[in-house]
C-alpha positions as CSV (number, residue, x, y, z in Angstrom):
1,M,144.4,58.2,51.6
2,A,141.9,56.5,49.2
3,Q,140.1,53.3,48.0
4,T,142.5,51.3,46.1
5,D,142.3,48.2,44.3
6,V,145.3,45.9,43.9
7,K,146.6,44.6,40.2
8,R,148.2,43.5,38.8
9,N,150.0,44.2,34.9
10,Q,152.0,42.6,32.3
11,E,154.5,42.9,33.1
12,E,153.7,42.2,37.0
13,A,154.2,46.4,38.2
14,P,151.6,47.4,40.5
15,V,148.5,49.5,39.5
16,F,146.1,51.0,41.8
17,Q,143.0,51.8,40.6
18,H,143.2,55.0,43.2
19,V,139.1,56.5,44.1
20,P,140.4,60.2,45.7
21,V,139.2,61.0,49.0
22,L,137.1,64.3,49.4
23,A,138.6,64.8,45.5
24,T,135.4,67.6,44.2
25,E,135.7,69.9,47.7
26,T,139.8,69.7,47.6
27,I,139.8,70.7,44.4
28,A,137.2,73.2,44.1
29,R,138.9,74.6,47.2
30,L,142.7,74.2,45.7
31,E,140.9,76.8,43.2
32,I,143.3,75.6,40.3
33,R,145.4,78.3,38.1
34,P,146.1,77.8,34.6
35,G,150.1,77.5,34.5
36,G,149.7,76.3,38.1
37,H,152.6,74.2,40.0
38,Y,151.4,71.9,43.3
39,L,152.5,69.8,44.9
40,D,150.8,66.1,46.3
41,A,153.0,65.2,49.0
42,T,150.7,62.5,49.2
43,V,150.7,61.1,45.1
44,G,149.8,57.3,46.4
45,A,148.2,56.2,43.2
46,G,148.1,59.5,41.8
47,G,144.9,59.7,41.9
48,H,144.6,63.7,43.5
49,S,146.9,64.5,40.9
50,L,145.4,63.9,37.5
51,L,142.2,65.9,39.2
52,I,145.0,68.8,39.7
53,L,146.6,68.7,36.7
54,A,143.0,68.5,34.5
55,A,141.7,71.4,36.1
56,A,143.4,73.5,34.3
57,P,146.4,74.0,31.3
58,E,149.6,73.9,31.7
59,V,150.0,72.3,35.4
60,R,153.0,71.3,36.2
61,V,152.7,68.7,39.4
62,T,155.7,67.6,41.9
63,A,154.4,64.1,43.2
64,I,155.8,62.3,46.5
65,D,155.3,59.3,48.1
66,R,157.4,57.4,50.8
67,D,155.7,53.8,50.0
68,E,157.8,52.3,46.5
69,I,154.9,51.0,45.4
70,A,152.7,53.7,45.2
71,L,155.1,56.0,43.8
72,A,155.4,53.5,40.6
73,T,151.9,53.5,40.7
74,A,151.7,56.6,40.2
75,K,154.4,56.8,37.6
76,V,152.0,54.7,35.6
77,N,149.2,56.7,36.6
78,L,150.2,60.0,35.5
79,A,153.0,58.9,32.5
80,T,150.3,61.1,30.3
81,Y,151.2,63.7,31.5
82,G,155.6,63.5,30.6
83,D,157.4,65.8,32.3
84,R,154.9,68.0,34.1
85,V,155.0,65.4,36.9
86,Q,158.4,64.4,38.7
87,F,158.8,61.8,41.0
88,W,160.3,62.3,44.4
89,H,161.3,59.0,46.0
90,G,161.1,59.7,49.8
91,N,159.4,61.1,53.3
92,F,157.6,64.5,52.9
93,A,159.3,65.8,56.6
94,E,162.1,65.5,54.3
95,Y,161.8,66.6,51.9
96,D,163.3,70.2,50.2
97,P,161.9,72.3,47.2
98,G,165.1,75.0,47.4
99,K,164.1,77.9,45.4
100,T,160.5,76.9,44.9
101,R,157.0,78.5,46.0
102,F,154.0,76.0,44.7
103,D,150.6,77.5,43.9
104,G,148.6,74.6,46.3
105,I,149.2,71.9,48.5
106,I,147.6,68.3,49.2
107,A,148.4,65.9,52.0
108,D,146.5,63.3,52.2
109,L,147.8,61.7,55.6
110,G,146.7,58.2,56.7
111,I,147.1,55.0,55.0
112,S,146.0,53.1,51.7
113,S,144.2,50.6,51.1
114,G,146.2,49.4,48.6
115,Q,149.0,48.8,51.7
116,I,145.6,47.2,53.8
117,D,144.4,45.2,51.8
118,T,148.1,44.4,50.5
119,P,148.9,40.8,53.7
120,E,152.9,41.4,52.9
121,R,152.6,44.7,54.1
122,G,151.7,43.5,57.8
123,F,149.0,46.8,57.5
124,S,146.1,44.8,58.6
125,F,145.1,43.1,61.7
126,R,142.2,41.2,59.2
127,L,145.6,39.2,57.0
128,Q,147.7,37.2,57.3
129,G,151.0,38.7,57.5
130,D,154.6,39.5,58.9
131,L,155.1,42.1,61.4
132,D,155.7,44.9,58.7
133,M,153.4,47.8,58.7
134,R,157.1,50.2,56.8
135,M,155.1,52.7,53.8
136,D,158.6,53.2,53.3
137,S,161.0,49.1,52.3
138,R,164.4,51.1,53.3
139,Q,164.2,51.9,56.8
140,S,165.0,49.3,59.4
141,L,162.2,49.9,62.0
142,T,159.4,46.5,61.6
143,A,155.9,46.6,63.8
144,A,157.8,43.3,64.8
145,E,160.4,44.3,66.2
146,I,158.4,46.9,68.6
147,V,156.2,43.8,69.4
148,N,159.1,41.4,70.6
149,S,161.6,43.4,71.6
150,W,159.8,46.9,73.5
151,D,159.5,46.2,77.3
152,E,156.5,46.2,78.9
153,T,155.9,50.9,80.1
154,E,156.4,51.0,76.5
155,L,154.3,49.3,75.1
156,A,152.0,50.8,77.1
157,D,153.1,53.9,77.0
158,L,152.4,53.9,72.5
159,F,149.2,52.5,72.7
160,Y,148.4,54.7,74.7
161,R,149.7,57.6,72.9
162,Y,148.9,57.1,69.8
163,G,146.3,54.3,69.2
164,E,144.2,55.8,72.4
165,E,143.2,52.2,74.2
166,R,142.8,52.8,77.1
167,R,143.3,49.1,77.7
168,S,146.4,49.8,77.6
169,R,148.7,48.7,80.5
170,Q,146.5,45.2,80.4
171,I,147.8,44.7,76.1
172,A,151.4,45.2,77.2
173,Q,151.4,42.8,79.7
174,M,149.4,40.4,77.4
175,V,152.6,40.5,74.2
176,V,155.2,40.6,76.6
177,R,154.0,37.4,78.0
178,R,152.7,35.4,75.0
179,R,155.5,37.3,72.6
180,P,157.4,36.3,69.8
181,F,154.4,37.0,68.0
182,K,155.2,36.2,64.5
183,T,152.0,37.0,62.1
184,T,149.3,39.6,62.2
185,T,146.6,37.4,62.9
186,E,148.8,36.2,65.7
187,L,148.7,39.4,67.6
188,A,145.5,40.3,66.4
189,E,143.9,37.3,67.4
190,A,146.0,37.3,70.3
191,I,144.4,40.7,71.7
192,A,140.7,39.9,70.3
193,A,141.2,36.6,73.4
194,S,142.1,38.7,75.7
195,T,139.7,41.9,76.2
196,P,136.8,41.1,78.3
197,R,133.6,41.3,76.6
198,R,132.8,44.8,78.1
199,Y,135.6,46.5,76.5
200,R,134.4,45.8,72.4
201,T,131.8,47.7,70.3
202,Y,131.0,46.4,67.4
203,S,131.8,49.2,65.0
204,I,135.8,48.2,65.6
205,H,138.1,45.3,66.7
206,P,139.6,45.2,69.6
207,A,143.1,45.4,67.8
208,T,142.5,48.8,65.8
209,R,144.1,50.9,68.0
210,V,147.1,49.5,68.5
211,F,147.9,48.4,65.2
212,Q,147.3,51.8,64.1
213,A,149.9,52.8,67.0
214,L,151.7,50.7,65.6
215,R,152.0,51.7,62.2
216,M,152.7,55.4,63.4
217,A,155.6,54.7,65.4
218,V,157.2,51.8,63.0
219,N,156.8,55.4,60.4
220,L,156.7,57.9,62.9
221,E,154.0,59.6,61.5
222,L,152.7,62.0,63.4
223,E,156.7,63.6,63.9
224,A,156.5,63.6,59.7
225,V,153.5,65.4,59.6
226,E,154.5,68.5,62.2
227,T,157.5,68.9,60.6
228,F,156.0,68.6,57.4
229,L,153.2,71.1,58.4
230,D,156.0,73.0,60.2
231,K,157.5,73.9,56.4
232,A,154.7,73.6,54.0
233,P,153.9,77.2,54.5
234,L,157.0,78.5,54.1
235,W,156.8,76.8,51.0
236,L,153.6,78.3,49.5
237,A,153.6,81.5,46.9
238,S,151.3,84.5,47.8
239,Q,148.0,83.0,48.2
240,G,148.9,79.6,47.7
241,K,146.5,77.0,49.3
242,I,147.2,73.9,51.5
243,A,144.8,71.2,51.7
244,A,145.3,67.8,54.2
245,I,143.0,65.5,54.9
246,S,143.1,63.4,57.7
247,F,141.8,59.6,59.4
248,H,142.0,60.1,62.8
249,S,141.8,62.3,65.7
250,L,145.2,62.9,66.9
251,E,146.0,63.6,63.1
252,D,143.2,66.1,62.8
253,R,143.9,67.7,65.8
254,L,147.6,68.8,64.7
255,V,146.5,69.8,61.5
256,K,143.6,71.9,63.2
257,H,146.5,73.6,65.6
258,K,150.1,74.0,63.2
259,L,147.1,75.4,59.7
260,R,145.9,78.0,63.2
261,D,149.3,78.6,64.3
262,S,151.5,79.7,61.4
263,P,152.0,83.2,61.2
264,L,152.1,82.5,57.5
265,L,148.0,81.4,56.2
266,L,144.9,81.4,57.1
267,V,142.5,79.8,57.6
268,L,139.6,79.0,55.0
269,T,138.0,76.1,56.9
270,K,136.4,77.4,60.3
271,K,135.2,73.3,60.5
272,P,137.0,70.7,58.7
273,I,135.0,68.9,56.0
274,R,133.7,65.7,55.2
275,P,133.3,63.8,52.8
276,S,129.3,63.9,51.2
277,A,127.0,61.3,51.4
278,E,127.0,59.5,47.5
279,E,130.6,59.3,48.9
280,L,129.7,57.3,51.3
281,A,128.3,54.8,49.6
282,R,130.6,55.1,47.7
283,N,133.8,54.5,49.7
284,P,132.9,53.9,53.0
285,R,136.5,54.0,54.5
286,S,136.4,57.7,53.5
287,R,134.1,58.2,56.2
288,S,136.8,59.1,59.2
289,A,137.9,62.1,56.2
290,K,138.0,65.4,57.3
291,L,139.6,68.2,55.3
292,R,140.8,71.4,56.1
293,I,142.9,74.4,54.3
294,A,144.3,77.1,54.3
295,E,145.7,80.2,52.1
296,R,149.4,82.0,51.9
297,L,149.1,85.5,53.4
298,T,150.3,87.8,51.1
299,P,153.9,88.3,52.3
């Protein structure tokens, strides 16, 4: 998701200053229609929705997020548009629009900087916090439960499947030997200490892939994306467009195949759209973003 800086307003409600990723490219290719109805399936702080609402007269947005803090922030940031914005708290894979059909859908996948930069959420290996990683605090499964109770084989499979971690077996063995872990930094330091120098790179921390795998498992991210992409084409009006922004190879591969294989869609991006040099300079966290667009075929 987009880069964000977390602040507090006078009432201590969370407010995110939001820089949406690939914003210009996304809004241009969605071709916002006056009076159109759009679905922001991962509204975050509302950055993309703000641009959609401002792009044409009388546009409406249905805004979804599973993170209640992000949704509360979006409600503040989009308040100017009143009842032209409707909010729904939950996983986009579980959303049911009924008979509503959208002129466009956007899904900015992955994790936001607002989540990463809040230590108590437990997403960052650089900031000390509980091993939580839940996007929706209503769910029970946490990263701590996985790390401290799953057996070695399950952990190794998880780190390899969701993190594409080559040393998954060795790391799983270390985790089982040294647990229980209480904090993010305890786990990150243990992974780093057990990683031989020849396996280290200057570009990423040794715990990066393990933390990605844990986060994805806690939130069932790939499963949710797969279900959403199976349903979303049915929610589009004729010639409505779907825009999906992914941030790692597992997500992008799933988006690519689901859009391509849907009999209801025509893919408009032969290759994914990447951030410009200017955007990378403004927001380094956008470097891995890939945008793919498809259009609903006329019945």
